[in-house]
N, CA and C atoms as an extended XYZ file, in Angstrom:
345
Properties=species:S:1:pos:R:3:atomname:S:1:resname:S:1:resid:I:1 pbc="F F F"
N         0.881       -1.320        0.000 N   MET     1
C         0.044        0.059       -0.032 CA  MET     1
C         0.920        1.139        0.126 C   MET     1
N         0.337        2.169       -0.717 N   VAL     2
C         1.100        3.373       -0.846 CA  VAL     2
C         0.844        4.257        0.277 C   VAL     2
N         1.599        4.731        1.089 N   HIS     3
C         1.053        5.720        2.264 CA  HIS     3
C         1.342        6.969        2.250 C   HIS     3
N         0.262        7.925        2.045 N   THR     4
C         0.354        9.021        1.732 CA  THR     4
C        -0.050       10.174        2.947 C   THR     4
N        -0.083        9.469        3.999 N   GLY     5
C        -0.655       10.203        5.202 CA  GLY     5
C        -2.047       10.804        5.032 C   GLY     5
N        -2.347       11.450        6.089 N   PRO     6
C        -3.754       11.996        6.268 CA  PRO     6
C        -4.009       13.357        5.256 C   PRO     6
N        -3.160       13.851        4.802 N   TYR     7
C        -3.382       15.083        4.414 CA  TYR     7
C        -3.045       14.951        2.642 C   TYR     7
N        -3.653       15.690        1.886 N   MET     8
C        -3.563       15.745        0.565 CA  MET     8
C        -2.290       16.445        0.259 C   MET     8
N        -1.580       16.197       -0.758 N   ALA     9
C        -0.242       16.872       -1.175 CA  ALA     9
C        -0.435       18.672       -1.510 C   ALA     9
N         0.425       19.282       -1.142 N   PRO    10
C         0.478       20.684       -1.510 CA  PRO    10
C         0.310       20.879       -2.910 C   PRO    10
N        -0.356       21.910       -3.568 N   LEU    11
C        -0.153       22.259       -4.883 CA  LEU    11
C         1.063       22.541       -5.205 C   LEU    11
N         1.489       22.148       -6.516 N   CYS    12
C         2.902       22.649       -6.966 CA  CYS    12
C         2.956       24.213       -6.917 C   CYS    12
N         4.196       24.801       -6.789 N   SER    13
C         4.372       26.197       -6.749 CA  SER    13
C         3.731       26.998       -7.617 C   SER    13
N         3.561       26.260       -8.740 N   ASP    14
C         2.716       27.257      -10.069 CA  ASP    14
C         1.422       27.051       -9.888 C   ASP    14
N         0.755       26.436       -8.886 N   GLY    15
C        -0.752       26.116       -8.708 CA  GLY    15
C        -1.204       24.924       -9.504 C   GLY    15
N        -0.275       24.306      -10.133 N   GLY    16
C        -0.678       23.162      -10.945 CA  GLY    16
C        -1.123       21.854       -9.982 C   GLY    16
N        -0.848       20.702      -10.609 N   THR    17
C        -1.158       19.426       -9.920 CA  THR    17
C        -0.310       19.027       -8.842 C   THR    17
N        -0.532       18.356       -7.939 N   ARG    18
C         0.237       17.778       -6.721 CA  ARG    18
C         1.447       17.100       -7.480 C   ARG    18
N         2.853       17.029       -6.427 N   LEU    19
C         3.982       16.256       -6.968 CA  LEU    19
C         3.914       15.425       -5.832 C   LEU    19
N         4.431       14.342       -6.398 N   TRP    20
C         4.644       12.897       -5.401 CA  TRP    20
C         5.974       12.429       -5.620 C   TRP    20
N         6.833       12.358       -4.460 N   TYR    21
C         8.288       11.729       -4.613 CA  TYR    21
C         7.855       10.317       -4.084 C   TYR    21
N         8.156        9.396       -4.838 N   CYS    22
C         8.295        8.076       -4.914 CA  CYS    22
C         9.352        7.270       -4.853 C   CYS    22
N         9.939        7.171       -3.801 N   ARG    23
C        11.181        6.342       -3.748 CA  ARG    23
C        10.981        4.853       -3.714 C   ARG    23
N        11.730        4.200       -4.384 N   PHE    24
C        11.804        2.526       -4.628 CA  PHE    24
C        13.035        1.950       -4.346 C   PHE    24
N        12.797        0.607       -3.762 N   ARG    25
C        14.128       -0.068       -3.462 CA  ARG    25
C        13.648       -1.729       -3.818 C   ARG    25
N        14.426       -2.246       -4.685 N   TRP    26
C        14.059       -3.526       -5.127 CA  TRP    26
C        14.105       -4.411       -3.847 C   TRP    26
N        13.150       -5.513       -3.998 N   HIS    27
C        13.154       -6.517       -2.852 CA  HIS    27
C        14.439       -7.355       -2.887 C   HIS    27
N        14.855       -8.125       -2.006 N   GLU    28
C        15.990       -8.731       -2.059 CA  GLU    28
C        16.270       -9.593       -3.079 C   GLU    28
N        15.257      -10.521       -3.581 N   ASN    29
C        15.325      -11.512       -4.633 CA  ASN    29
C        14.874      -10.939       -6.060 C   ASN    29
N        14.555       -9.663       -6.182 N   THR    30
C        14.317       -8.886       -7.517 CA  THR    30
C        15.462       -8.982       -8.342 C   THR    30
N        15.374       -9.447       -9.743 N   ARG    31
C        16.289       -9.253      -10.629 CA  ARG    31
C        15.865       -8.141      -11.647 C   ARG    31
N        17.032       -7.725      -12.288 N   ALA    32
C        16.925       -6.399      -13.274 CA  ALA    32
C        15.975       -7.070      -14.303 C   ALA    32
N        16.064       -8.250      -14.988 N   GLU    33
C        15.210       -8.768      -15.817 CA  GLU    33
C        13.612       -8.790      -15.456 C   GLU    33
N        13.484       -8.877      -14.170 N   ASP    34
C        12.116       -8.836      -13.643 CA  ASP    34
C        11.383       -7.548      -13.841 C   ASP    34
N        12.286       -6.621      -13.375 N   VAL    35
C        11.722       -5.176      -13.458 CA  VAL    35
C        11.746       -4.658      -14.904 C   VAL    35
N        12.566       -4.800      -15.773 N   ARG    36
C        12.458       -4.614      -17.257 CA  ARG    36
C        11.111       -5.148      -17.776 C   ARG    36
N        10.976       -6.369      -17.466 N   ARG    37
C         9.751       -6.943      -18.083 CA  ARG    37
C         8.492       -6.442      -17.677 C   ARG    37
N         8.506       -6.291      -16.208 N   ARG    38
C         7.392       -5.499      -15.786 CA  ARG    38
C         6.982       -4.017      -16.263 C   ARG    38
N         8.191       -3.280      -16.512 N   VAL    39
C         8.103       -2.000      -17.082 CA  VAL    39
C         7.414       -1.916      -18.239 C   VAL    39
N         7.725       -3.050      -19.154 N   LEU    40
C         7.430       -3.235      -20.676 CA  LEU    40
C         5.954       -3.575      -20.564 C   LEU    40
N         5.659       -4.438      -19.624 N   GLU    41
C         4.122       -4.972      -19.567 CA  GLU    41
C         3.329       -3.981      -19.297 C   GLU    41
N         3.610       -3.152      -18.160 N   GLN    42
C         2.746       -2.189      -17.838 CA  GLN    42
C         2.838       -1.231      -19.207 C   GLN    42
N         3.733       -0.688      -19.472 N   HIS    43
C         3.795        0.244      -20.539 CA  HIS    43
C         3.024       -0.130      -21.886 C   HIS    43
N         2.945       -1.601      -22.247 N   ASP    44
C         2.239       -1.942      -23.220 CA  ASP    44
C         0.771       -1.906      -22.837 C   ASP    44
N         0.392       -2.096      -21.578 N   LEU    45
C        -1.054       -2.242      -21.084 CA  LEU    45
C        -1.655       -0.786      -21.021 C   LEU    45
N        -0.919        0.327      -21.196 N   GLY    46
C        -1.033        1.695      -21.035 CA  GLY    46
C        -1.192        2.172      -19.475 C   GLY    46
N        -0.578        1.312      -18.442 N   ASN    47
C        -0.669        1.531      -17.282 CA  ASN    47
C         0.211        2.280      -16.463 C   ASN    47
N         1.543        2.541      -17.160 N   ASN    48
C         2.521        3.481      -16.754 CA  ASN    48
C         2.106        4.935      -16.743 C   ASN    48
N         1.335        5.484      -17.515 N   LYS    49
C         0.831        6.883      -17.176 CA  LYS    49
C         2.130        7.608      -17.475 C   LYS    49
N         2.775        7.529      -18.482 N   ALA    50
C         3.917        8.266      -18.780 CA  ALA    50
C         3.803        9.947      -18.599 C   ALA    50
N         2.633       10.387      -19.164 N   ASP    51
C         2.155       11.456      -19.016 CA  ASP    51
C         2.258       12.078      -17.657 C   ASP    51
N         1.972       11.316      -16.654 N   LYS    52
C         2.098       11.719      -15.064 CA  LYS    52
C         3.459       11.575      -14.423 C   LYS    52
N         4.300       10.893      -15.096 N   ILE    53
C         5.812       10.836      -14.559 CA  ILE    53
C         6.755       12.031      -15.061 C   ILE    53
N         6.932       12.817      -14.158 N   ARG    54
C         7.814       14.032      -14.466 CA  ARG    54
C         9.199       13.687      -14.525 C   ARG    54
N         9.705       12.652      -13.704 N   GLY    55
C        10.929       12.311      -13.966 CA  GLY    55
C        11.144       10.801      -13.221 C   GLY    55
N        12.171       10.178      -13.836 N   TRP    56
C        12.310        8.626      -13.161 CA  TRP    56
C        13.883        8.662      -13.219 C   TRP    56
N        14.292        8.627      -11.814 N   TYR    57
C        15.949        8.681      -11.576 CA  TYR    57
C        16.335        7.196      -10.734 C   TYR    57
N        17.373        6.855      -11.266 N   ASN    58
C        17.971        5.486      -10.645 CA  ASN    58
C        19.213        6.058       -9.991 C   ASN    58
N        19.463        5.349       -8.862 N   LEU    59
C        20.626        5.492       -7.967 CA  LEU    59
C        21.913        4.897       -8.679 C   LEU    59
N        23.051        5.269       -8.768 N   VAL    60
C        24.177        4.766       -9.434 CA  VAL    60
C        24.347        3.305       -9.176 C   VAL    60
N        24.279        2.878       -7.952 N   VAL    61
C        24.677        1.209       -7.793 CA  VAL    61
C        23.314        0.516       -8.103 C   VAL    61
N        22.229        1.174       -8.627 N   GLY    62
C        21.331        0.124       -9.160 CA  GLY    62
C        20.345       -0.310       -7.916 C   GLY    62
N        19.207       -0.779       -8.341 N   GLY    63
C        18.461       -1.635       -7.397 CA  GLY    63
C        17.531       -0.511       -6.524 C   GLY    63
N        17.544        0.631       -6.799 N   SER    64
C        16.834        1.809       -6.190 CA  SER    64
C        17.120        3.080       -6.890 C   SER    64
N        15.860        3.885       -6.377 N   GLY    65
C        15.811        5.246       -7.032 CA  GLY    65
C        14.497        5.795       -6.809 C   GLY    65
N        13.962        6.866       -7.603 N   PHE    66
C        12.759        7.614       -7.209 CA  PHE    66
C        11.941        7.987       -8.610 C   PHE    66
N        10.769        7.985       -8.580 N   LEU    67
C         9.970        8.608       -9.520 CA  LEU    67
C         9.407       10.079       -8.934 C   LEU    67
N         9.360       10.905       -9.878 N   LEU    68
C         8.400       12.330       -9.383 CA  LEU    68
C         7.068       12.101      -10.571 C   LEU    68
N         6.056       11.964       -9.657 N   VAL    69
C         4.701       11.777      -10.232 CA  VAL    69
C         3.928       12.949      -10.027 C   VAL    69
N         3.281       13.541      -11.130 N   GLU    70
C         2.213       14.574      -11.045 CA  GLU    70
C         0.616       13.965      -11.057 C   GLU    70
N         0.022       14.338       -9.844 N   SER    71
C        -1.340       13.759       -9.752 CA  SER    71
C        -1.969       14.411       -8.666 C   SER    71
N        -3.430       14.743       -8.995 N   ASP    72
C        -3.989       15.292       -7.853 CA  ASP    72
C        -4.812       14.162       -6.956 C   ASP    72
N        -4.461       13.184       -7.449 N   SER    73
C        -5.433       11.932       -6.782 CA  SER    73
C        -4.191       10.976       -6.218 C   SER    73
N        -4.315       10.700       -4.723 N   PRO    74
C        -3.304        9.653       -4.236 CA  PRO    74
C        -3.683        8.556       -4.595 C   PRO    74
N        -4.958        8.069       -5.156 N   HIS    75
C        -5.388        6.907       -5.691 CA  HIS    75
C        -4.917        6.535       -6.857 C   HIS    75
N        -4.630        7.652       -7.881 N   GLU    76
C        -4.136        7.435       -9.171 CA  GLU    76
C        -2.541        7.170       -8.694 C   GLU    76
N        -1.988        7.703       -7.953 N   VAL    77
C        -0.491        7.287       -7.523 CA  VAL    77
C        -0.539        5.744       -7.294 C   VAL    77
N        -1.324        5.494       -6.249 N   THR    78
C        -1.280        4.155       -5.953 CA  THR    78
C        -1.530        3.128       -7.287 C   THR    78
N        -2.390        3.614       -7.749 N   ASP    79
C        -2.721        2.615       -9.176 CA  ASP    79
C        -1.616        2.580      -10.147 C   ASP    79
N        -0.702        3.413      -10.158 N   LEU    80
C         0.595        3.579      -10.843 CA  LEU    80
C         1.424        2.605      -10.231 C   LEU    80
N         1.793        2.649       -9.025 N   LEU    81
C         2.600        1.988       -8.557 CA  LEU    81
C         2.395        0.424       -7.737 C   LEU    81
N         1.189        0.223       -7.926 N   GLN    82
C         0.733       -1.329       -7.335 CA  GLN    82
C         1.216       -2.334       -8.178 C   GLN    82
N         1.147       -2.226       -9.362 N   PRO    83
C         1.570       -3.498      -10.292 CA  PRO    83
C         3.135       -3.854      -10.061 C   PRO    83
N         3.799       -2.722       -9.144 N   TYR    84
C         5.336       -3.253       -9.091 CA  TYR    84
C         5.664       -3.524       -7.589 C   TYR    84
N         4.659       -3.765       -6.865 N   MET    85
C         5.037       -3.817       -5.387 CA  MET    85
C         5.430       -5.175       -4.994 C   MET    85
N         5.349       -6.165       -5.848 N   ASP    86
C         5.929       -7.561       -5.694 CA  ASP    86
C         7.243       -7.503       -5.753 C   ASP    86
N         7.963       -6.621       -6.645 N   LEU    87
C         9.217       -6.466       -7.154 CA  LEU    87
C         9.922       -5.228       -6.294 C   LEU    87
N         9.138       -4.147       -5.830 N   VAL    88
C        10.072       -3.161       -4.924 CA  VAL    88
C         9.090       -2.713       -3.997 C   VAL    88
N         9.836       -1.964       -2.856 N   SER    89
C         9.046       -1.287       -1.834 CA  SER    89
C         8.922        0.082       -2.146 C   SER    89
N         8.027        0.765       -2.017 N   TRP    90
C         7.606        2.112       -2.115 CA  TRP    90
C         7.604        3.083       -0.790 C   TRP    90
N         8.333        4.254       -0.816 N   ASP    91
C         8.025        5.217        0.107 CA  ASP    91
C         7.576        6.412       -0.687 C   ASP    91
N         6.219        6.971       -0.155 N   VAL    92
C         5.753        8.025       -1.074 CA  VAL    92
C         5.477        9.218       -0.298 C   VAL    92
N         5.933       10.315       -0.710 N   HIS    93
C         5.624       11.596        0.054 CA  HIS    93
C         5.287       12.610       -0.732 C   HIS    93
N         4.260       13.538       -0.547 N   ALA    94
C         3.978       14.742       -1.211 CA  ALA    94
C         4.984       15.894       -1.066 C   ALA    94
N         5.352       16.361       -2.191 N   VAL    95
C         6.403       17.460       -2.237 CA  VAL    95
C         6.161       18.622       -2.923 C   VAL    95
N         6.660       19.784       -2.695 N   TYR    96
C         6.614       20.822       -3.604 CA  TYR    96
C         7.882       21.771       -3.796 C   TYR    96
N         8.028       22.220       -4.947 N   GLU    97
C         9.204       22.678       -5.546 CA  GLU    97
C         9.195       24.158       -4.825 C   GLU    97
N        10.686       24.396       -4.608 N   LEU    98
C        10.912       25.694       -3.832 CA  LEU    98
C        11.837       26.219       -4.962 C   LEU    98
N        11.510       27.315       -5.824 N   PRO    99
C        12.497       27.844       -6.548 CA  PRO    99
C        13.545       28.746       -5.737 C   PRO    99
N        14.791       28.236       -6.007 N   TYR   100
C        15.912       28.846       -5.435 CA  TYR   100
C        15.851       30.722       -4.926 C   TYR   100
N        15.795       31.259       -6.069 N   ASP   101
C        15.840       32.427       -5.968 CA  ASP   101
C        14.338       33.442       -5.428 C   ASP   101
N        13.436       32.700       -5.488 N   ARG   102
C        12.246       33.218       -5.042 CA  ARG   102
C        12.280       32.725       -3.391 C   ARG   102
N        12.901       31.644       -2.962 N   MET   103
C        13.035       31.429       -1.454 CA  MET   103
C        14.076       32.161       -1.229 C   MET   103
N        15.347       32.673       -1.611 N   ILE   104
C        16.123       33.684       -0.865 CA  ILE   104
C        15.332       34.791       -0.874 C   ILE   104
N        14.537       35.271       -1.543 N   GLU   105
C        13.729       36.751       -1.347 CA  GLU   105
C        12.897       36.489       -0.390 C   GLU   105
N        12.264       35.411        0.025 N   GLU   106
C        11.306       35.059        0.912 CA  GLU   106
C        11.997       35.150        2.292 C   GLU   106
N        13.093       34.415        2.311 N   ILE   107
C        14.039       34.297        3.606 CA  ILE   107
C        14.303       35.661        3.904 C   ILE   107
N        14.949       36.490        3.167 N   ARG   108
C        15.167       37.905        3.323 CA  ARG   108
C        14.208       38.720        3.938 C   ARG   108
N        12.768       38.334        3.382 N   LYS   109
C        11.599       39.299        4.083 CA  LYS   109
C        11.381       38.880        5.289 C   LYS   109
N        11.593       37.425        5.448 N   GLN   110
C        11.073       36.905        7.098 CA  GLN   110
C        12.117       37.301        7.860 C   GLN   110
N        13.196       37.513        7.565 N   LEU   111
C        14.391       38.039        8.416 CA  LEU   111
C        14.224       39.483        9.036 C   LEU   111
N        13.877       40.288        7.721 N   GLN   112
C        13.773       41.665        8.001 CA  GLN   112
C        12.452       41.913        9.005 C   GLN   112
N        11.494       41.039        8.892 N   VAL   113
C        10.306       41.433        9.682 CA  VAL   113
C        10.528       41.000       11.295 C   VAL   113
N        11.433       39.845       11.384 N   SER   114
C        11.675       39.278       12.597 CA  SER   114
C        12.918       40.100       13.462 C   SER   114
N        13.646       41.260       12.557 N   ALA   115
C        14.537       41.820       13.087 CA  ALA   115
C        13.892       43.022       13.929 C   ALA   115
């Protein structure tokens, strides 16, 4: 099961859809071939929802990484990830972007108010 907590994810900084950080780690007996086959199988069935995946990142050593998924619905995120749960474990968190320059300006304003 994908745990998203009791709250909805915050909206993206641009007011768009919610963004989910979906970290994965292969189970101990998972083989690369198993993952490759499942990805292609789900793709061919149209279940991977490529238009919802903002990014797919693997860690250098392999066997783990994360997806960034855009969706307003935690149920949609669960539907995307569930077909892989026998191969990988998932740790899912709602995230939002903090544009660096905008954050620096906001921090300066907050420090001026508190001074």
